[in-house]
N, C-alpha and C positions, 0 to 999 in steps of 0.2 A: 160867698157862697158857703150854707153850710158844709160842712165835710165830716160825713157820716155815712155809713152802711146807707146806701139809698135805694127805696122804694122799688122793686120788683116792676110795678105796674105800673109807674109813672116815669115814664123817658123824658118829659121836659124836664125834669128836675136835675137829669142828671148831670156832672161838671163837665165841663168844656175840656176838651184834652189840652187846648194853649194853658190852662191853668193848671192844671195837673204835669203838666211837663214843667213847671216852673216852680212847683212845689214837691213835686217828689225826690227832687235833689238837695238837699238844706243837711245841715249840720244835725249831729245825735247827742253830744254834748257841748257844753259851754262853758269854760274856765273863765270866770271871773277874779282878775288879782287887783284887789283895792290900794296895797301899799306889800311890801316886801317880807311882812309877816301876816297876812291876813289876805286869804283867798277861799274860793268857795266852788263848787261845781254844781249847774243848774241842768236836769235832761228836759223839762218841758218848759218852752218858751211861751209860752199862752198868756201869761200873765202881764210880762215883762215886754215881748216884741223887741226882742234887742236883734235878731238877725233880722226881723223886717224891720228895723231903723236901719240897720248895716247895708241892707240889699242897696237902696239908691247910692249911697255913697262908693260901693263895689261898683257898680254899673259906670259912675264914672270915671273910676279909678282903669275900669277895662277897655273904656273906649277914648281914654284921651289922648292927647297927641304932645301934654305938657306935665311931662312926669318923668322923674329920676330915680335910678337902680343902684341898691349897691348889692354885690353876693357877700354873707355873713358865714362865719365859718360855725360850727355847732356850739366850739366853747361859747365865743360869741351871743349866740343866740341865747343860751342855757342863763344868761343872766335876766331876761327881758320880763320873765315873770315876776321880778322882784319891780316893776315898774307896774302903775296904774295901767289895767290896758284889759282886755275880753282878748279870748282865743278860741274859736268856733271848729269842732272838732267834726270831719267827715268820718260817717263808717267805715272806709275805705278810700284809696288813693285814686282821686277821680282826673278824667280829663279838663286840662282847665278851658278849652276850647268849650268843653260842654256845658261846664258850669256857669260860662260867659253867655252862652245862648240859653239857658235857663233863666236866668237872671234879664232877657231881654236884650241882650247887645247884640245887634245886627253885625256889625264888622267889629270882632275883639282888637286890641293892638299888639305889638310882639310880645306882652308882657305871656301870652301863652307859649310862644315860640322859647320864651327865656324860660321860662317854668311851668312844662308841658301836664303835668300832673302834680296834684297838691294832695295832701290829708289835713292841713287844718290852717285856717287865716288869724293870723295875730291880728288885733287894731290896738297903735298906743293914744292912751288916752288922759297922756299930763299935761304939766303945763306945757310943753314944747309941742312944735309944731306936730301935729299926727301924723301917723306914718302904718301902711300895711306891713306885714311879712307874710307870703305865700311859701308855705313849705311841705315838703315831701321827705319825709324820714330825718336825715341830717343835712341834708341841703336847705336853705335858704332864700329866699330875697326879698329885700327891704324893696318897698315902693313908695316913693315920697313924691304928692301932688299938692301945691299950693291951694286950690280949690277944695281940699276936699272939708266937707263941714261935719263935725260931730258933735255938735252940739245937743241934740236931740239922745243919742246912746249915752255921755256924760250923765245928761239930766237921770238918765234911766238907774244908770251904775249907782250915782247918790244917791238916789231914793232907796234902792236894797242897800245898800251899806248901813244907812241911815234907820231903814225897820231892824235890821240884825236878826230877821227871822231864818237863817241858814246856819245850814252845817259848816264849820270850819275843816277845810283842808289844808294839809301838809304836805310836802315835797317828802316820797318815802327816804330819799339820802338823808334828810334831817332827822327824820322819825325812828325808822325801822332799820335803815341801814343798805347798802348795795350803792352802787353809783347810776341809781335812779331818778330822773325828775317826774315821774308820774307821782300826780295828785292825790293823796289819801286822806279819809278823816280821822280822828283819835276818838273821837266821839260823837254819836247821831243827838242831834238838836228834835228829829221828829223821828217818827214811824211810818210805816207803811200800809196805808187803807187796806181794809177787806177787802178784794173781787171776788165775784163768784161769774163763770164763765158759761156758755150755752153754746154748740153748734150753729152755725148759720144759716145749715139747710136742713132740714127736717126731712128726712127720705119719706116717713110714714104721709107728708103731707104732696099728695099726690100731684094735686092742683098747681100748688107751687112748682113742682118740678116739672110739671109740663110747660108750665108758662114760662119756664127759664128754657128749656129745649127751643119751645119758637122764637125767643129771643135770641140763641145762639145760631139759629139756622133760617131766623125771618122768613117762617115758612108755617103754616096752622099745623095743630098737632095731629089731624087725619092726613098728613104727606109722611110723616114723619113714623120711622119704624122703632115700636119701641119697645125692646126686652126686659123681661124682670128676671133676674139668677136669682138663686136657690139662698143665696146669702142674704139677698134682700137688696141688692144693688140695681142700678137700674140704668138701663145703656140705649141710647137714641142713636138712629144713624140716619143720616140722609147724603145720599150721594156717597162721595168716600168721607166723607166728612164725621169723626163720630162724639159723644157726648157721655161720658160716664159719670152720673153720684153714685159712688160709693156707700155702703152703710155707714161707715163712722164720718160720713161727711165731706170727704173728698171730693172733690169737681178735678173730673180730668177731662181736655177737652184736645181732638187732633185733627189737623185740616192739613190734606199736602200741600207742599208749596207748587204752584202755578208754574213757575220758570225757574231756570237755573240762576244759582246766586252766588256768582265769581267774586265777589268784592265787601266785604262787609262795610258796613258803615253805621256807626254807631249813635250819630244824630237822628238820621232818618231812621232807625229802630227804635228810640226813644220815643220820638213822636207816634208812630204805629203805635207802639205800644202805650204808649197813654192815651191814645183814638180807640183803642181795644177796651183796657178799663173803663174808659168813660161810660162806652155803649151795651157792658157786660155785667149786668148785676148792681154795678155798682163798685164804689171804694170806700174800702175803713178808714173810719176816723183814724186820724194820725198817720196813716202811710207814709215808710220811708226808702229809697232805694238803696240797701244794704251790701249788695253785692254785683258785679259785671264780669260776666265770663266771657272768653270767646268759645265758638264750638265750630263741632263742624258734623255735619248729616248728609251721607250720599254725595260728598264733594262740594257741596256749598256751606257757604261760610256765613255763619249769623253770631248771635249773643244770646247768653241764658242769661235773664237779668232776674233777681231773689230780690222781693220786696219782704219787709214786717211792717209791725207796727208797734204802738205803742197805748198803754191803758193807764188814764190817770198822769200820763205824761211819762210813765218810764218804761222802757222796753220790754218786750214778753220774747220768752224763747221756747221753742217747744220740747217737752220730754220724751215727744215718743219715735222712736229710729224708725216708725214706719212711713210716716211721712217726712218730707226733706224739708220741709219750709212752711211758710203760710202761702206766698205768691210765688210762683215760676212761670216765668217766660220765656218760650224759645222762638226768638226772633230775626226774622232775616231779610233785614231792608223793611219794606214794606210790608212782608208777610208775617202773622201770626201762625209758628208751624204745632207749638205744644203749648198746653195753660194748667197749671195747676193752680188749686186754689182752694185752701182752708180755713175759711176764718173762724173766731171765737168770739160771742157777743157777750158784751157786761150785759148779766142781768136785770142790774140796779137794783137787789132784791127786798130794799127798803130805800127809804127817802135821804137814810144817814149815810148812806152806802161809803160815801168818800169822805166823811167824816170818823167814820168807824175806823178803829187800829186795834190792833192786839195789844193785851196786855203787858205784855214780855218786853223790856228793853232790846230794843234792837244793836244788835251787835255793829260794831266800826269794820272798815275792811282791816284797820291794824289791829284789831282782836281776833278776824279771820284768818289772818297770814299767822300768827303768833300761835292758833290752836291749831291750826295744821301742816304747819312747817315739816312736824316729820310727814308727814305725809306726803310734801311736797318734795321733801329731800329725795326720801327714796322713790319714788318714780323718777324722777332729775337722773338719778344713778343710774338707774335701770335703761333709761332712754340714751344715756353717753356711755352705758356699759363701765361703769366706775366703779371701783370693790372699794369698802371704807378703809383698807390696809394701805390703801394709794395716796389716800388725800389727808390736807390741812383743814378740818371742818370750819374753821372759822374761813379759810379763802374758798371754801364750796359754797358757804353763805351768804358771802359776799356778789359769788359768781350766779347763786340761785335768785338771789335778789334782783339781781342787776337784768337777769333775764326774762323780768313780769313784765310781757309786754302789755298788757292793760287790766284795769281793775273798775269794773262797776255795777252799778244796782241793777236790776232785772226782775221780772216778774216770769217761775216756770211754770207753765201746763202742763201740768201731768197727761194731760188728755186722757183718763181712764174714764170719764163720764159724759155722755151727751148732752147733760145740763147738770145744772149747782155744782158746777166744777170749782175749787177752790184752789185760786194762784197762788203759789208760793214765792214769797216774795227771796231773792236769793243776792248773792253776791258774783259776780262772773269771775274769776280769775285766767288769765294766759299767758301761759308759759310756755313760748316758742310755739308749736302745735296744737297743745294739749290745752282742753276750754275744760273747767272744775268752776260747778256751781255749787257753792255754800249757804246752807238754810241761814236767812238774814239773824235769826232768832236764837237758834242752839248751836250754829254752827257747823252743823252735822252734814257730810259730803252728800250730795242729793243727784248729781251728775257729773259724770265724766263722758268725756268723747275726745277723739281727733277732729282738727281746724279743716 
């Protein structure tokens, strides 16, 4: 089905909750290893269907009784990216059982017990028999199943390699230094499309806003109390449930729990969330589950689920500290207690929007680190209470480069305008609990925050 922001008035077109549950847990980037020296990273899988082609094979492995496993040391696994393979990276460590259920595995095998959580999945695609490696940090479980068929994925990888329309990535330890296996580009082959966005919700369209309130309360507007604040925000109240549409386009919904929840269940909570999202306004295109947090409210146990989305295959981050994230759901098993939503739509200002690019050369992650190393060093030393007279500069550089957890391309939404807001292409760099966003064209720091 089309996976886009759905029309407010066409309930029959809503994405089914079962479809959404299976699609909201998915990788957020893909590392393709063609050989020892050739690698690339994709953030968008729409054109290649690598994850889609691998899902059925994963289903077989996670439900099979005919498989072998072997624990790999981190040192042994560190050489595996030199082999022909693909690595699927998830935005955070996910429960393996939940991933299996999201793939449609009704009764997962004991792989989920041997590896309870994973943050990435490796699939070997060389000449020898294929195998998977399920990883969490420095823990790796190699899984071999004689029935695994990777023919379709191999054909896709070969097609991508022969097309050569990609940016080459290299391990940091081989390019810029540090004991770090993160892959970064030395030179960019492409630039980012120019994207302009607008608020999904128009607070001045009172008919649309009232229609949304009717959807949330399942009542005619005549039975719902409406309050318009001096700020321009609109509040709707029915019994103890409250819906607020803020002037800046942020939607907030509160519904008190109907019973005490003494034990949290992630699988039930995810299904509840999927059903709720599919029935309320609609789902942003290319939405994905980015974070799962355990929460407690008035002695009730639940989860806070954070969802983000991509534009043109590139993840989007918020540059406004007053809005926590794009979609947040506080769910307690079968009940949604809080829901926040701030979605921005691509305006598609002209028909060539996705082909139109900035005239400047796009800087690589290699360029960004070199240009901003002094800043990174200064802040690292401040965070560690390190004084210049006490350190060896070469050893400090090695330590800082080794501490980089992630580098990725993204769009930054400044959230300064209701419409015609230009997204800023950035390189996101994470060192320990700090996130830096650097402009992809001039290398300037445009955002800094703690994780």
